[in-house]
C-alpha positions, 0 to 999 in steps of 0.5 A, spaced: 476 501 557 481 501 551 484 495 549 492 495 550 497 492 546 500 486 550 507 488 548 511 492 552 512 500 550 518 501 546 524 506 548 522 513 547 521 515 540 526 521 538 524 527 534 529 526 528 529 525 521 526 518 519 532 517 514 537 518 519 533 513 524 534 508 519 541 509 516 545 513 521 544 508 526 551 506 530 549 498 529 550 499 522 557 501 522 558 493 523 554 492 517 558 490 511 557 492 503 553 486 502 548 486 496 542 490 499 538 491 492 538 486 486 535 487 480 531 481 479 530 482 471 538 484 470 542 481 476 545 488 477 546 489 485 548 495 489 551 494 496 549 497 502 554 502 503 554 504 496 546 505 497 548 510 503 552 514 498 548 514 493 542 517 497 547 522 499 548 524 492 541 524 490 539 528 496 544 533 494 542 533 487 535 534 489 536 539 494 542 544 493 540 551 490 539 552 483 545 557 483 549 551 485 547 546 480 541 543 484 534 543 483 532 547 489 527 542 492 525 544 499 519 542 503 520 549 506 518 552 499 512 548 498 515 543 494 511 536 493 515 531 488 510 526 485 513 519 483 510 515 478 515 509 477 515 501 477 519 498 482 526 499 481 532 500 485 532 507 485 525 508 487 528 506 494 534 511 493 529 517 491 524 516 497 530 516 502 533 522 498 526 526 499 526 524 507 533 526 507 532 533 505 525 533 508 521 535 502 515 531 501 513 526 495 507 523 493 506 516 491 503 515 484 500 509 482 504 506 476 498 503 474 494 510 473 490 511 467 490 518 464 483 519 468 487 517 475 493 521 474 489 527 473 486 526 479 492 525 483 496 530 480 491 535 482 490 532 489 497 532 491 498 539 488 505 536 485 510 542 483 515 537 480 514 530 477 519 524 477 516 519 472 518 513 468 520 514 460 514 509 458 509 514 462 511 520 459 507 521 453 501 520 457 503 524 463 505 530 459 498 533 457 495 532 464 501 535 467 500 541 463 493 541 464 495 541 472 499 547 471 506 543 471 511 545 466 515 540 462 521 543 465 519 540 472 518 533 469 524 528 470 525 521 468 526 516 473 527 510 469 529 510 461 531 516 457 527 521 453 530 527 449 530 533 453 529 531 459 534 529 465 533 522 468 534 521 476 541 517 475 544 523 471 542 528 476 546 524 481 552 523 477 552 531 475 552 532 483 558 527 484 562 529 478 561 536 479 563 536 486 557 539 489 557 540 497 554 534 500 548 536 504 547 534 511 541 530 513 535 535 514 532 536 521 525 534 522 519 535 527 514 530 529 509 533 524 514 534 519 510 531 512 514 525 509 510 523 504 503 522 501 500 515 499 493 515 496 487 511 500 480 511 499 479 512 506 472 509 509 468 512 504 468 516 497 473 518 492 481 517 493 484 521 498 492 523 500 494 521 507 499 525 510 505 520 513 509 524 518 517 523 520 514 522 527 509 516 524 515 513 521 519 513 527 513 510 531 513 504 526 521 503 526 520 503 534 514 498 533 518 493 528 525 494 532 522 491 538 518 486 534 524 483 531 528 483 537 522 479 541 522 474 535 529 473 534 530 472 542 526 466 541 530 463 535 536 458 537 541 462 533 542 469 530 542 470 523 549 469 520 547 473 513 542 478 511 535 476 510 533 475 503 526 477 501 522 477 494 520 484 493 514 485 488 509 489 492 508 495 488 512 501 492 507 506 491 502 502 496 503 502 503 505 495 504 510 495 499 513 502 501 514 500 508 516 493 507 522 495 502 523 502 503 523 502 511 522 495 514 528 492 510 533 497 513 532 495 520 536 488 520 541 486 514 536 484 508 537 483 501 531 485 497 531 482 490 526 487 486 521 485 481 519 491 476 512 487 477 509 481 479 511 475 474 509 468 478 514 464 473 520 469 474 518 469 482 518 461 482 525 461 479 528 467 484 526 463 490 531 457 489 536 462 485 537 467 491 535 462 497 530 467 498 527 466 506 522 471 506 516 472 502 511 478 503 505 476 500 497 478 499 491 473 499 490 474 491 498 472 490 497 466 495 491 464 491 495 464 484 501 460 488 497 454 490 494 453 484 500 454 479 503 447 477 510 450 478 510 451 485 510 443 487 516 443 483 520 449 486 525 448 491 522 452 497 527 449 503 530 456 504 523 459 506 523 461 513 518 466 514 511 468 510 507 474 511 500 476 508 497 483 508 493 488 505 487 484 505 484 478 509 487 471 508 483 465 510 486 460 514 484 454 509 488 458 504 494 459 509 494 452 510 494 450 503 501 454 502 504 452 508 503 445 505 508 446 500 513 449 504 517 442 507 520 446 513 516 449 518 516 457 516 513 462 521 506 464 517 505 472 519 498 475 518 497 483 519 491 488 518 493 495 517 491 501 513 495 507 510 491 512 515 495 508 520 502 508 516 502 501 515 500 495 520 495 496 526 494 488 528 499 483 527 500 475 528 505 474 534 512 470 532 511 463 535 513 463 542 513 471 543 514 474 550 517 467 553 511 463 550 505 468 552 504 470 545 503 465 539 499 465 532 492 464 533 488 460 527 483 465 523 486 471 527 489 477 524 493 478 530 494 483 536 495 490 537 502 492 535 506 496 541 504 503 543 497 502 540 491 502 544 484 500 540 476 500 542 471 496 538 464 500 538 457 499 536 453 503 531 451 507 537 458 509 539 458 504 546 464 500 547 462 492 545 463 486 549 468 481 548 467 477 542 462 482 540 463 485 533 464 492 532 468 498 528 475 498 530 478 505 532 485 505 533 490 510 537 497 511 537 504 514 534 503 511 527 496 514 526 497 519 520 496 527 520 490 526 516 488 527 509 492 532 505 487 539 503 481 535 506 479 538 512 472 535 512 474 528 511 479 528 516 474 530 521 470 524 519 475 519 520 480 522 525 476 524 532 480 526 538 486 522 536 483 516 534 482 513 527 476 510 525 478 504 521 471 503 518 472 495 519 469 491 523 472 486 528 471 482 534 477 481 540 477 475 544 479 475 552 486 474 550 487 480 546 486 477 539 483 480 534 478 477 528 476 480 522 468 480 521 467 485 515 468 491 512 463 497 514 466 502 509 464 502 502 471 501 499 473 494 497 479 491 496 481 487 490 488 484 489 490 487 496 489 494 493 483 499 495 477 501 490 473 506 491 466 505 488 465 513 488 471 514 483 468 508 478 461 511 479 463 518 477 467 516 471 461 512 468 457 518 469 462 522 465 461 518 459 461 524 453 455 521 450 451 521 457 449 514 457 446 514 464 442 518 469 444 514 475 449 509 478 452 505 484 458 500 484 459 495 490 463 489 491 460 482 489 463 475 489 467 473 483 474 474 486 480 469 486 479 468 493 472 466 497 473 473 501 475 477 495 469 482 492 470 485 485 466 491 483 459 491 479 455 497 477 448 498 477 446 503 472 439 507 470 439 509 462 438 516 460 434 518 454 440 517 450 442 511 453 435 508 451 435 510 444 442 507 443 440 500 446 442 496 452 447 492 449 451 498 446 451 502 452 454 496 456 459 495 451 461 503 450 461 503 458 466 497 458 470 500 453 470 507 457 472 505 464 477 500 462 480 505 458 480 510 464 481 506 470 487 501 472 485 494 471 484 492 478 478 497 478 475 494 472 468 492 473 469 484 473 463 483 477 459 486 470 454 492 469 447 491 470 441 495 467 436 497 472 430 501 472 432 505 479 437 505 484 434 503 491 435 509 496 433 510 503 428 516 505 434 520 506 437 519 499 442 514 501 444 508 496 442 501 499 448 498 496 446 492 500 440 491 497 443 490 490 448 486 493 444 481 496 439 480 490 446 479 486 448 474 491 441 470 491 441 470 483 448 467 483 446 461 488 440 459 484 444 459 478 449 455 481 444 450 484 441 450 477 447 448 474 449 443 479 442 439 477 444 439 469 
């Protein structure tokens, strides 16, 4: 029997535009023009009501017909807007403007190197691109190759001669008195945006998130917020204050700061990128009370000498996601916070819009639900799950198997990839590719990753993407390769990529040491830093494979881990 969420069902989910559901609610009429966004580096702030108006003008600039002075962008015309930008206040404006006019957009990693940008532009079939000025010189030749003319490229932050930037477009619409567009209607399956994921296997794919998916998440978290607040002795008398450093192009960051922050009055202090010293200064400066984190950042924090000297008395809520957080590391961070803070963990994936499992707030449902040590939580409202053995039968209580999920937040599938969609989405169920067990009380416990992809610093890494790049070296140095995760991350549970290569004739002639140096330079030039082969490159005579040709990654991983154990033992005897 499918496992049901312990939470009551949410009220019926309406079929409306997700932006409308987030920023046109009756309760928001009582919200003041409090600072909703603050630039962490400059101190610039924007009020809630100012933000709502800015979104209206941005939507009008993007969606108004060309003959009326706008860009004429529309999902009905087949437009797909790419955005490649570091975190900034107007990233959030941009996203809501696109939702407003129901024109889908593609979240392109701001860490992208040329090889990656080419893949994402080609995969998304972007017809327009908003990009930071600092990325423009890299992007122009790639955009041209992808068939995207320079007239369809705009600057998100910064200025570049000959290119309009996002702020200029907004100012032009406002000063020229464009007719303000209405929020466009959206159906349940209207595409909202694309977010890139490696899925359960293979190369990165573009996950299609619909307005209906976002409405499902809004319903879930609205209910969870009400339940959590019911257990508090007092209502919050001022907006929550949250440190916003998670990349907005990532599912976790996108939901937290572009969707979730509008459910309750919240001020986001936005960092363009992670800087631990700045973050520790910002917490007491703004009396930040909510910290969305990932395990690798938790590790950095607890090992930073400045943490013990930082005033953390404002912290009341810590959330960890994107990867598994060990109980030991969670307890270590909690020991630095003088008051008892809610420490919430969760599990999710882009294919499920955001979270699937989440630790309940203490005392939820009249005390029936509380966090459990080592658990990733319980099913969110409106979701059902099943744990399956390899033969497809349902696992018993506390038996490990693959987690399958069903509900309104399961995405539409993969953009222009019917084969991968059919493999991952089966009869409305999402195959997560991750192994869990569930106890008799409905609490889930992470066991292992069944899929080939690995997580580094909370971000997905596709071994196939790295393998393809190594094989594409212009000197053809290798004839076979496999990549897998090995020990070496910041936490005991985090893996880092390692490559095993078989030299080609050209590689053998060049010499092993030279080949490794060449491949190190090549992949670091073309891949984001978190995808680098921090686990090393090893030359082997052959890649072990099954009789059917499947690479036996586990065999190579086990060999490496055994050598690592022996090395540590030998070192301890010195």
